[in-house]
Phi, psi and omega in degrees: 000327183295336176299327179295323179293316179298312179301320184293328181291337178269356182267097187296322180294316178300313180300322179293321180297318185261001184308307180303322183287309187285345176274352181284134183299321180292318176297318177300330181293347174298342175294343181275354184237128175283139178257293181237112179057252182258003182271130178282164176301319180298310180301315180299311181296323179297315178298312180301315181301313183293318179293321175298315179303309183298313182295312182294322178295316180299327184256020175055043177252182182283080185289336179290313177296322180297317179294315181294312180295322177300320181289336185251358190295338178241036179277057182268337168064044172205164174275106186294348179279349184240072184300317184298324182286335184269339181072012182281159179250144178088164179282140183309313183302328183273335190248339190291336176297315178294319178297314179298319179296316178299314180297314182295322181294331177287335185261329189225156175276098183260146174284164177299324178298314180297317178299314179298318179299315180293311184299322189249019183291347181268006177303136012267010176295320177271163187291315188264133176281161173298151182272347185239159174300318180298326177295320176293322178297316176302316180302314182289316180296322177302315180294319179300311180296321177300313179296321179295321179292318175296317179301314180299317179297312181298316181296319178293317182296321185249015179050052180248164173286161181285087188295308185294310183298313179299320179297312182297315181296314181291324183280317188243355186085186187281030172051342184255000000 
């Protein structure tokens, strides 16, 4: 997964699309919250953003909205493992898309498509599906990155090879 981060830093168009977002202090604060195992919310969103951008660009879709929504889709700004400390209502899986959308909307001028993508990226856990193809791609890429992050953690913890990632790459090619 780390190769995607290295590649993305050399991708000038991608960097330009997300520049306003990643330079924002609140977005940077996602580095303070773990998302999956040892991966921070920022790292996770950055990976999701880049993979959405690459896939959508390759398939002539709205890659700019995909990159922006990918970077902001988990801008919920709390430790989801500590419900009592945050005072939030509802289970994180069901509510954090709306929270992230509210937070992102306060900071940036988002299109309706971007808002919908962020709000509904947890489908089918949430009731409403995304309204756009790019929203479905964000949903799938988010799950893919989550599995890759868990896989990386398990492999490091138990000194195993990267089973899930190697299988997907060997079976289907590089998804991009």
